[in-house]
C-alpha positions as CSV (number, residue, x, y, z in Angstrom):
1,M,-20.3,3.3,-12.2
2,L,-20.4,-0.4,-13.9
3,T,-21.7,-0.7,-17.1
4,E,-21.3,-4.2,-17.9
5,L,-20.2,-7.7,-15.8
6,R,-19.4,-10.8,-17.8
7,V,-18.8,-14.0,-15.9
8,R,-17.7,-17.6,-17.8
9,D,-17.7,-20.7,-15.9
10,L,-18.6,-20.0,-12.3
11,A,-20.7,-22.5,-11.1
12,V,-24.1,-22.6,-12.4
13,I,-23.1,-20.1,-14.7
14,A,-21.6,-21.0,-18.5
15,D,-21.4,-17.5,-20.4
16,V,-23.7,-15.1,-18.7
17,T,-23.1,-11.2,-19.3
18,L,-25.1,-8.5,-17.4
19,S,-25.6,-5.0,-19.3
20,L,-26.3,-2.3,-16.3
21,T,-27.1,1.7,-16.8
22,P,-27.1,4.2,-14.2
23,G,-30.2,4.1,-11.6
24,L,-31.8,1.1,-10.1
25,N,-30.8,-1.8,-11.4
26,V,-32.4,-5.4,-10.5
27,L,-32.1,-8.4,-10.5
28,T,-35.2,-11.4,-10.6
29,G,-35.9,-14.7,-10.8
30,E,-36.5,-17.8,-9.4
31,T,-35.1,-18.9,-5.9
32,G,-32.0,-21.0,-6.4
33,A,-31.6,-19.9,-9.6
34,G,-28.4,-18.2,-9.3
35,K,-29.1,-14.5,-8.8
36,S,-26.8,-14.7,-5.8
37,M,-24.1,-16.2,-7.8
38,L,-23.6,-12.7,-9.2
39,V,-23.3,-10.5,-7.2
40,D,-20.7,-13.0,-5.5
41,A,-18.6,-13.2,-8.7
42,L,-18.5,-9.1,-8.5
43,A,-17.4,-9.8,-5.6
44,L,-14.6,-12.0,-6.8
45,L,-13.6,-9.4,-9.3
46,L,-13.3,-7.3,-6.7
47,G,-10.6,-9.1,-4.6
48,E,-13.2,-11.6,-2.4
49,R,-10.7,-14.5,-1.2
50,A,-11.2,-17.5,-4.2
51,S,-10.6,-21.6,-4.0
52,S,-10.9,-23.6,-6.7
53,D,-14.3,-25.4,-5.8
54,V,-15.9,-21.6,-7.8
55,V,-15.3,-23.6,-10.9
56,R,-17.4,-24.7,-13.4
57,P,-17.6,-28.6,-13.9
58,G,-15.6,-29.6,-17.0
59,A,-14.0,-26.3,-17.3
60,Q,-10.6,-25.1,-16.2
61,K,-10.7,-21.7,-15.2
62,T,-13.9,-19.0,-14.2
63,V,-13.3,-15.7,-15.8
64,I,-15.0,-12.7,-14.6
65,E,-14.2,-8.7,-16.2
66,G,-16.1,-6.3,-15.6
67,A,-16.4,-2.5,-17.5
68,F,-16.9,0.7,-15.0
69,E,-17.7,4.3,-16.8
70,L,-16.6,7.2,-15.0
71,S,-17.8,10.4,-15.1
72,S,-15.6,13.6,-14.5
73,T,-16.5,14.3,-11.7
74,A,-16.2,10.7,-10.2
75,L,-12.8,11.0,-11.9
76,S,-11.6,14.2,-10.6
77,R,-12.0,12.6,-7.4
78,L,-10.4,9.1,-7.9
79,L,-7.7,9.8,-10.5
80,P,-5.2,10.3,-7.4
81,P,-6.3,7.2,-5.8
82,F,-6.1,5.8,-8.7
83,A,-2.6,7.5,-9.6
84,A,-1.0,5.9,-6.2
85,L,-2.2,2.1,-7.1
86,G,-0.2,3.0,-10.2
87,V,-3.8,2.8,-12.3
88,D,-4.4,4.5,-15.6
89,V,-7.8,5.6,-16.4
90,E,-8.7,5.5,-20.2
91,D,-10.9,7.7,-21.4
92,G,-13.1,7.3,-18.1
93,R,-13.0,3.8,-18.3
94,L,-12.2,1.4,-16.3
95,V,-11.9,-2.8,-16.8
96,L,-10.9,-5.5,-14.0
97,K,-10.6,-9.0,-15.0
98,R,-10.0,-11.9,-12.8
99,E,-9.0,-15.4,-13.7
100,I,-9.3,-18.4,-11.5
101,S,-8.1,-21.8,-12.3
102,G,-9.1,-24.7,-11.1
103,E,-6.2,-25.4,-9.0
104,G,-7.1,-21.9,-7.0
105,R,-4.7,-20.0,-8.6
106,S,-5.8,-16.4,-9.5
107,R,-4.9,-13.3,-11.7
108,A,-6.0,-10.4,-12.5
109,W,-5.2,-7.3,-14.9
110,V,-6.9,-3.4,-15.2
111,N,-7.3,-2.6,-17.9
112,G,-5.3,-5.2,-19.8
113,S,-2.7,-4.9,-17.8
114,P,-1.3,-7.5,-15.5
115,T,-2.1,-6.5,-11.5
116,T,-2.5,-8.3,-8.2
117,V,-5.4,-9.5,-6.5
118,G,-4.6,-6.6,-3.4
119,I,-5.4,-3.7,-6.3
120,L,-8.4,-5.2,-6.8
121,T,-9.6,-5.2,-3.5
122,Q,-8.1,-1.6,-3.3
123,L,-9.6,-0.7,-6.3
124,G,-13.2,-2.5,-5.6
125,A,-13.4,-0.5,-2.0
126,L,-13.4,2.9,-4.8
127,L,-15.8,2.0,-7.1
128,V,-18.7,-0.5,-5.5
129,D,-19.7,-0.6,-2.1
130,L,-21.0,-4.3,-1.9
131,H,-23.5,-5.8,0.7
132,G,-24.3,-9.5,0.1
133,Q,-25.3,-12.7,2.1
134,H,-21.5,-13.8,3.1
135,E,-19.9,-10.3,3.3
136,T,-18.9,-9.3,6.5
137,Q,-20.4,-6.1,6.1
138,S,-18.9,-2.8,5.9
139,L,-21.6,-1.0,8.3
140,L,-20.6,-3.6,11.5
141,K,-17.3,-2.1,10.9
142,S,-16.1,0.9,13.5
143,D,-14.2,2.2,11.4
144,A,-17.2,2.4,8.6
145,Q,-19.0,4.0,10.9
146,R,-17.0,6.6,12.1
147,D,-16.2,7.5,8.4
148,M,-20.1,7.8,7.7
149,L,-20.5,9.7,10.9
150,D,-18.0,12.5,9.9
151,L,-18.8,12.1,6.4
152,Y,-22.4,13.4,7.5
153,A,-21.1,15.4,9.7
154,A,-18.8,17.7,7.3
155,A,-15.4,16.7,9.2
156,A,-13.4,16.1,6.4
157,V,-11.0,19.1,7.6
158,E,-11.6,18.0,11.2
159,R,-10.0,15.0,10.5
160,A,-7.2,16.1,8.4
161,A,-6.5,18.1,11.0
162,V,-6.6,15.9,14.3
163,R,-4.5,13.0,11.4
164,D,-1.7,15.6,11.3
165,A,-1.7,16.6,14.4
166,H,-1.1,13.3,15.9
167,A,1.5,12.5,13.4
168,R,3.3,15.0,14.0
169,L,2.8,14.5,18.3
170,R,4.1,10.9,17.8
171,E,7.1,12.4,15.7
172,L,8.2,14.2,18.2
173,E,7.3,11.8,21.1
174,Q,9.3,9.2,19.9
175,R,12.1,11.1,18.7
176,E,12.2,12.2,22.5
177,E,12.0,7.9,23.2
178,A,15.3,7.2,21.2
179,L,16.8,10.1,22.5
180,L,16.5,9.5,26.1
181,A,17.0,5.8,25.5
182,Q,20.2,6.6,23.5
183,R,21.5,8.9,26.6
184,D,20.7,6.4,28.8
185,D,22.9,4.2,26.9
186,V,25.9,6.3,26.8
187,Q,25.4,7.0,30.4
188,R,25.6,3.2,31.8
189,K,29.0,2.8,29.5
190,A,30.6,6.2,29.6
191,D,33.4,5.4,31.8
192,Y,34.5,2.6,29.0
193,L,33.8,5.1,26.7
194,R,36.0,7.3,28.2
195,H,38.8,4.5,28.3
196,V,38.6,3.9,24.4
197,V,38.8,7.7,23.8
198,E,41.6,8.1,26.0
199,E,43.6,4.8,25.5
200,I,43.6,5.1,21.0
201,S,44.7,9.2,21.9
202,R,47.8,8.3,23.9
203,A,49.1,5.8,21.4
204,G,48.3,8.8,18.7
205,P,48.6,6.0,16.1
206,R,48.7,7.2,12.4
207,V,46.8,5.4,8.8
208,G,49.8,4.0,7.3
209,E,52.4,3.5,10.3
210,T,51.8,-0.2,10.9
211,E,52.9,-0.6,6.9
212,A,56.0,1.9,7.6
213,L,56.8,0.2,10.8
214,D,57.1,-3.3,9.0
215,T,59.2,-1.9,6.7
216,E,61.7,-0.5,9.2
217,A,61.8,-3.0,11.7
218,K,62.8,-5.3,8.4
219,R,65.8,-2.9,7.2
220,L,67.2,-2.6,11.2
221,A,67.1,-6.3,11.7
222,H,68.9,-7.1,7.7
223,A,71.4,-3.8,8.5
224,D,74.8,-5.8,7.5
225,E,72.9,-8.4,5.3
226,L,71.3,-4.9,3.0
227,G,74.9,-3.1,3.2
228,R,76.6,-6.2,2.0
229,L,74.1,-6.5,-1.4
230,A,73.7,-3.2,-1.9
231,R,78.0,-2.8,-2.3
232,E,77.9,-5.8,-4.7
233,L,75.1,-4.0,-6.9
234,E,77.3,-1.0,-6.8
235,Q,80.2,-3.1,-8.2
236,A,78.6,-5.1,-10.4
237,L,77.0,-2.3,-12.1
238,E,80.5,-0.5,-12.3
239,T,82.1,-3.4,-14.2
240,V,78.8,-3.7,-16.5
241,N,79.7,0.6,-16.8
242,T,83.6,0.1,-18.2
243,A,83.5,-2.6,-19.9
244,G,80.4,-4.2,-21.7
245,L,78.8,-0.6,-22.0
246,A,81.9,1.2,-23.4
247,R,82.3,-2.0,-26.0
248,A,78.7,-2.2,-26.4
249,A,79.1,1.7,-27.7
250,K,82.1,0.3,-30.2
251,L,79.7,-1.8,-32.0
252,F,77.3,0.2,-32.3
253,A,79.6,3.1,-33.8
254,S,80.9,0.6,-36.4
255,L,77.1,-0.5,-37.5
256,T,76.1,2.8,-37.9
257,K,78.8,3.2,-40.2
258,L,78.0,0.0,-42.6
259,D,74.4,0.8,-42.4
260,P,72.9,4.4,-40.9
261,S,69.1,3.2,-40.5
262,V,70.0,1.9,-36.8
263,E,70.8,5.2,-36.2
264,P,67.8,5.4,-33.9
265,W,69.3,3.2,-31.4
266,R,71.7,5.7,-30.6
267,T,68.8,7.1,-27.7
268,L,68.6,3.6,-26.4
269,V,72.6,3.2,-26.1
270,D,73.0,6.8,-24.4
271,G,69.8,6.1,-22.4
272,A,71.6,2.3,-21.1
273,F,74.7,4.3,-19.8
274,A,72.9,6.8,-18.1
275,N,70.5,4.6,-16.2
276,L,73.8,2.2,-15.4
277,E,75.2,5.2,-13.5
278,E,72.1,6.5,-11.8
279,L,71.5,3.0,-10.9
280,A,74.8,2.7,-9.4
281,Q,74.5,6.0,-7.4
282,A,71.4,4.6,-6.1
283,A,73.2,2.0,-4.7
284,R,76.0,3.6,-3.3
285,D,73.9,5.9,-1.3
286,Y,71.4,3.3,0.0
287,G,74.6,1.8,1.2
288,A,75.5,4.2,3.0
289,G,72.4,5.1,4.3
290,I,72.3,1.6,6.3
291,E,72.9,1.4,9.5
292,G,72.8,-1.5,12.1
293,D,70.3,0.6,15.3
294,P,69.7,-1.8,17.8
295,G,67.9,0.9,20.1
296,R,66.3,2.4,17.2
297,L,64.8,-1.0,16.5
298,A,63.5,-2.3,19.9
299,A,62.1,1.0,19.7
300,V,59.7,0.1,16.9
301,E,59.4,-3.3,17.8
302,Q,57.3,-1.5,20.8
303,R,55.8,0.7,18.9
304,R,54.9,-2.0,16.5
305,D,53.2,-4.1,19.4
306,A,51.5,-1.5,21.2
307,L,49.4,-0.6,17.6
308,F,49.1,-4.3,17.1
309,R,47.6,-4.6,20.9
310,L,45.1,-1.7,19.4
311,T,44.1,-3.4,16.3
312,Q,43.5,-6.7,18.0
313,K,41.6,-4.8,20.3
314,Y,39.3,-1.9,17.9
315,G,40.8,-2.9,14.9
316,P,41.1,-4.9,12.4
317,A,42.8,-2.3,11.1
318,L,44.6,1.2,12.1
319,P,41.7,3.7,10.5
320,D,38.9,1.2,12.3
321,V,41.2,2.0,15.2
322,L,40.7,6.1,14.6
323,A,37.0,5.4,13.8
324,T,36.3,3.6,17.0
325,R,37.9,6.3,19.1
326,D,36.0,9.0,17.3
327,R,32.2,7.5,17.7
328,A,33.5,7.0,21.5
329,A,33.5,10.5,21.9
330,R,30.5,11.6,19.6
331,E,28.5,9.5,22.1
332,L,30.5,11.0,25.1
333,E,29.9,14.2,23.1
334,L,25.1,13.4,23.4
335,L,25.8,13.3,27.4
336,D,26.7,17.0,26.9
337,T,23.5,17.9,24.7
338,A,21.4,15.6,25.1
339,D,19.3,17.5,28.3
340,L,19.7,20.2,25.5
341,D,17.8,19.3,23.3
342,L,15.2,16.5,25.2
343,R,14.7,20.2,26.4
344,Q,13.8,21.3,23.2
345,I,11.8,18.5,22.2
346,A,10.0,18.8,25.6
347,G,8.7,22.0,24.5
348,E,7.8,21.1,21.2
349,R,5.9,18.1,21.8
350,A,3.9,20.0,24.6
351,S,3.1,22.9,21.5
352,A,2.3,19.4,19.8
353,A,0.3,18.2,22.1
354,A,-2.1,20.9,22.7
355,D,-2.1,21.1,18.4
356,F,-3.7,17.8,18.5
357,A,-6.5,18.7,21.7
358,R,-7.6,21.2,19.9
359,A,-8.0,19.6,16.7
360,C,-9.2,16.6,18.6
361,A,-11.4,19.3,20.1
362,A,-12.7,20.7,17.1
363,L,-13.4,17.6,15.4
364,S,-15.3,16.5,18.7
365,A,-17.4,19.3,18.2
366,K,-18.7,18.2,14.6
367,R,-19.4,14.8,15.7
368,K,-21.3,16.0,18.7
369,E,-23.4,18.2,16.1
370,G,-23.9,15.8,13.7
371,V,-25.1,12.6,15.4
372,G,-28.3,14.3,16.9
373,R,-28.9,15.0,13.0
374,L,-27.8,11.8,12.0
375,A,-30.3,9.5,14.6
376,E,-33.0,11.9,13.5
377,A,-32.8,11.5,9.7
378,V,-32.0,7.5,9.5
379,N,-34.9,7.3,12.0
380,Q,-37.5,9.3,9.8
381,L,-36.8,6.5,7.6
382,L,-37.0,3.0,9.4
383,P,-40.5,2.7,9.7
384,A,-41.2,2.8,6.1
385,L,-38.5,0.3,5.4
386,G,-40.9,-1.9,7.6
387,M,-38.9,-1.1,10.9
388,P,-41.6,0.8,12.6
389,G,-40.2,0.0,16.8
390,G,-36.6,0.6,14.7
391,R,-34.7,3.2,16.8
392,F,-31.2,4.5,15.4
393,G,-28.8,5.9,17.6
394,V,-25.1,7.0,17.4
395,T,-22.7,6.4,21.0
396,L,-18.8,8.6,20.8
397,Q,-17.2,6.8,23.9
398,P,-15.0,9.2,25.0
399,R,-10.6,7.4,24.4
400,T,-8.2,7.1,27.3
401,A,-5.9,8.2,25.0
402,H,-6.3,10.1,22.3
403,G,-5.5,8.5,18.5
404,A,-5.3,9.6,14.7
405,H,-9.1,9.4,14.4
406,G,-10.2,11.4,17.3
407,G,-11.1,11.8,20.6
408,E,-13.8,9.0,21.0
409,D,-14.7,5.9,19.4
410,V,-17.8,5.6,17.3
411,T,-20.4,3.2,18.0
412,F,-23.8,2.9,15.8
413,D,-26.8,1.3,18.1
414,V,-29.8,0.1,17.0
415,Q,-33.3,-0.7,19.0
416,L,-34.9,-3.4,16.5
417,N,-38.4,-3.0,18.8
418,V,-40.3,-1.2,21.1
419,G,-39.3,-2.0,24.7
420,L,-35.9,-3.5,24.0
421,D,-32.7,-1.6,24.9
422,A,-30.7,0.1,22.3
423,R,-27.7,-2.9,21.6
424,P,-24.1,-2.5,19.4
425,L,-25.5,-2.6,15.5
426,A,-22.7,-5.4,15.4
427,K,-24.5,-7.4,18.1
428,V,-28.0,-7.5,17.2
429,A,-29.0,-7.0,13.6
430,S,-29.8,-9.5,11.0
431,G,-28.5,-9.4,7.2
432,G,-32.1,-7.7,5.9
433,E,-32.4,-5.4,8.8
434,L,-28.6,-4.3,8.2
435,S,-29.6,-4.1,4.7
436,R,-32.7,-1.4,5.2
437,L,-29.9,0.3,8.0
438,M,-27.6,0.7,5.2
439,L,-30.0,1.6,3.0
440,A,-31.3,4.0,5.3
441,L,-27.9,5.9,6.1
442,K,-27.5,5.6,1.9
443,V,-30.3,7.6,1.4
444,V,-29.1,9.9,4.3
445,L,-25.1,10.4,2.9
446,A,-26.9,10.2,-0.8
447,E,-25.1,13.7,-1.3
448,H,-21.8,13.4,0.7
449,D,-21.6,9.5,-0.3
450,A,-18.4,9.3,-3.1
451,V,-19.0,5.2,-3.3
452,P,-20.8,5.8,-7.2
453,T,-22.1,1.9,-7.5
454,L,-24.2,0.5,-4.2
455,V,-25.3,-3.7,-4.2
456,F,-28.0,-5.4,-2.2
457,D,-28.4,-8.9,-1.5
458,E,-31.1,-8.9,1.0
459,V,-32.9,-5.9,1.6
460,D,-36.4,-7.9,1.2
461,Q,-35.5,-10.2,4.1
462,G,-38.6,-10.3,6.0
463,I,-40.9,-7.4,4.1
464,G,-43.3,-7.2,1.8
465,G,-46.3,-5.4,0.7
466,E,-46.7,-1.9,1.2
467,V,-42.8,-1.8,3.1
468,G,-40.9,-3.0,-0.4
469,G,-43.0,0.0,-2.0
470,R,-41.3,2.1,0.3
471,V,-38.0,0.4,0.1
472,G,-38.1,0.2,-3.6
473,E,-38.6,4.1,-3.5
474,A,-36.0,4.9,-1.3
475,L,-33.9,3.0,-3.2
476,A,-34.8,4.7,-6.2
477,A,-34.3,7.9,-4.1
478,V,-30.4,7.0,-3.9
479,T,-29.9,6.9,-7.5
480,R,-31.8,9.2,-8.4
481,A,-30.7,12.1,-11.1
482,E,-27.6,9.2,-12.2
483,R,-25.3,10.5,-9.8
484,R,-25.2,6.8,-8.2
485,Q,-25.6,3.3,-9.5
486,A,-27.7,0.8,-7.9
487,L,-27.5,-3.3,-8.3
488,V,-30.5,-5.2,-5.9
489,I,-31.4,-8.8,-6.2
490,T,-35.1,-8.8,-4.8
491,H,-38.2,-11.1,-5.0
492,L,-40.6,-8.4,-4.4
493,P,-42.1,-7.3,-7.4
494,Q,-42.9,-3.8,-5.3
495,I,-39.1,-3.4,-5.7
496,A,-38.5,-4.7,-8.7
497,A,-41.3,-1.6,-10.1
498,Y,-38.7,0.8,-9.1
499,A,-36.1,-0.3,-11.3
500,R,-34.9,1.4,-14.3
501,H,-33.4,-1.9,-15.7
502,Q,-34.5,-5.3,-14.9
503,L,-33.1,-8.9,-15.5
504,V,-34.5,-11.8,-15.2
505,V,-32.1,-15.0,-13.9
506,A,-33.2,-18.5,-15.0
507,K,-31.6,-22.1,-14.7
508,G,-32.0,-25.2,-16.5
509,A,-30.0,-28.0,-17.6
510,R,-27.7,-27.6,-20.5
511,G,-25.9,-31.0,-21.7
512,G,-26.3,-32.4,-18.6
513,V,-25.4,-29.6,-16.1
514,A,-27.5,-26.9,-14.3
515,T,-26.8,-23.7,-16.2
516,S,-27.9,-20.1,-15.2
517,D,-28.9,-17.1,-18.3
518,V,-29.9,-13.8,-17.8
519,R,-32.0,-12.0,-19.6
520,A,-33.1,-8.1,-19.6
521,V,-36.6,-7.4,-19.7
522,A,-38.9,-4.3,-21.0
523,G,-42.2,-3.8,-21.9
524,E,-44.8,-7.0,-21.8
525,A,-42.0,-9.1,-20.9
526,R,-41.3,-7.0,-17.5
527,T,-44.8,-7.0,-16.9
528,R,-45.4,-10.8,-16.8
529,E,-41.7,-11.2,-14.9
530,L,-43.7,-8.7,-12.5
531,A,-47.0,-10.8,-12.4
532,R,-44.8,-13.4,-11.7
533,M,-43.4,-12.6,-8.5
534,L,-47.0,-11.8,-7.0
535,G,-47.2,-15.0,-7.2
536,D,-51.1,-14.5,-7.6
537,P,-52.6,-18.7,-9.6
538,D,-54.9,-15.7,-11.7
539,M,-52.7,-14.5,-14.4
540,D,-55.0,-12.0,-15.7
541,S,-55.4,-10.5,-12.1
542,A,-51.7,-10.2,-11.7
543,L,-50.7,-8.8,-15.0
544,G,-53.4,-5.9,-13.9
545,H,-51.2,-5.8,-10.4
546,A,-48.2,-5.5,-12.1
547,A,-49.0,-2.9,-14.5
548,E,-50.3,-0.9,-11.8
549,L,-47.2,-1.3,-9.5
550,L,-45.0,0.1,-12.4
551,R,-47.4,3.0,-13.2
552,K,-47.4,4.0,-9.2
553,A,-43.3,3.6,-9.2
554,S,-43.2,5.3,-12.7
555,A,-45.5,8.2,-11.2
556,T,-43.9,8.6,-7.9
557,S,-40.2,7.9,-8.8
558,A,-38.1,11.1,-10.2
559,S,-36.3,8.1,-12.4
560,P,-39.1,6.1,-14.5
561,A,-39.2,2.4,-15.0
562,D,-39.4,2.3,-18.3
563,T,-37.1,5.6,-19.4
564,P,-34.3,4.6,-22.1
565,S,-30.9,3.5,-20.8
566,R,-27.7,4.5,-22.8
567,P,-26.2,1.0,-23.2
568,G,-23.2,-0.1,-21.8
569,R,-20.0,-0.8,-23.9
570,S,-18.6,-4.5,-23.5
571,P,-15.0,-5.2,-21.4
572,R,-12.5,-5.8,-23.8
573,R,-11.5,-9.8,-24.3
């Protein structure tokens, strides 16, 4: 749950810290004091798009920090999605921070480590259900409506089965589509592929053949010159051997007599004789093997031309030519195997389609069973929430093509007044009505919903008196037993009386700039704030009425209004 929210240099807010508790928290204060700005600050912390005009005049940046403490139950549920986001939770504590510069640039941190605003957005969806004046509220979204129905209908297993069956079916369909396209492509160019295989196979090129032919062609073209050079080399070596080396051997013998230390040179002298003899023999053999052969030269040049044409068409080198042949051969093999593979895939696809249909049917059955119960449960609450003529319903619209979410679309319908037709919720509900409908749904889904913190900004719009008290009672019920937390902005003392923790927002001038501050109230200060909210000019009468509201709320609520609560720890600075 959100234990503390600190906001610095946001519009009319200089530096405000909200300490929040489990259960129902309310923000009260005069109109325009800045209550909704605090909800906007929370939305910014949870990833809402920001602009430079949010920065307080004279400040360089807006800084928002929030500390969340998670119970062991919540932590066990949230650890997998946190891990997927790369977020480590320290001792069940999560501290988020966001800075917005005067140029509109944002920076973000989680537990002191830099992160992205996108990660804040995903974390926010797990931690807070925010219903503010400027939000595109989740209740209007088709996906959210479907998720709520499935949550109430306890259809998690069926949803997972549909998702997995759809993924398997889609994978087989994609394999089939790809194989059909590949087969058709091969059929269109089969003649060309056969020509490629036949042409290259008929030529029979070998890796390294081009280089060998180049060497042989050069040797055949210069046979006479090569023979002459080999003979002259042999003669030169024989001259060196008989004259120079013989004299070198005598000189070395004389040298060793006078200086025995040069004896190790003998290996070099002997090696010189051996090397010259070996080189001379090699030149002799090479010259004997050189023979001009015009016929062979013509054959070599013809082969070189054939290989050159292959590399020009399929190259640039012979390994590429051979790879082209093998690739064309494999594609042709597809024509022989595709029909068999397609029949096998078709069988698997039919089986997967049957599995998917069964999974969709099971999910549809769960949804149909849950529709009536959900509508009945919500409709029982609407009169007490200031909507006596309202009727809530759920429509299941079958899809022409089943998808990963099942065989039907889910739409929440509402009839706001007697005699009017029911219409989709997204088209008819105002902000206050939408907040109260969401509140009714949250009460009904309290045993199933996993988001720990709820925020309402307009829940009291258009209501008052006894209905306000029933709304307060419903809010207290949603957060009962400290399993959930709600933060509500309200002008109604009948709602505020049910709060476990009340914060008052006031605005005044500071340094010539409008500035909002927040303080927690309890005891007599809280009674006086409720009296102010009643608007009775007779303060004594208002104080008595406020005290009565608190007594009534304490008597009817399972979580008494002034029960001491554990203070939250401050976010790390």
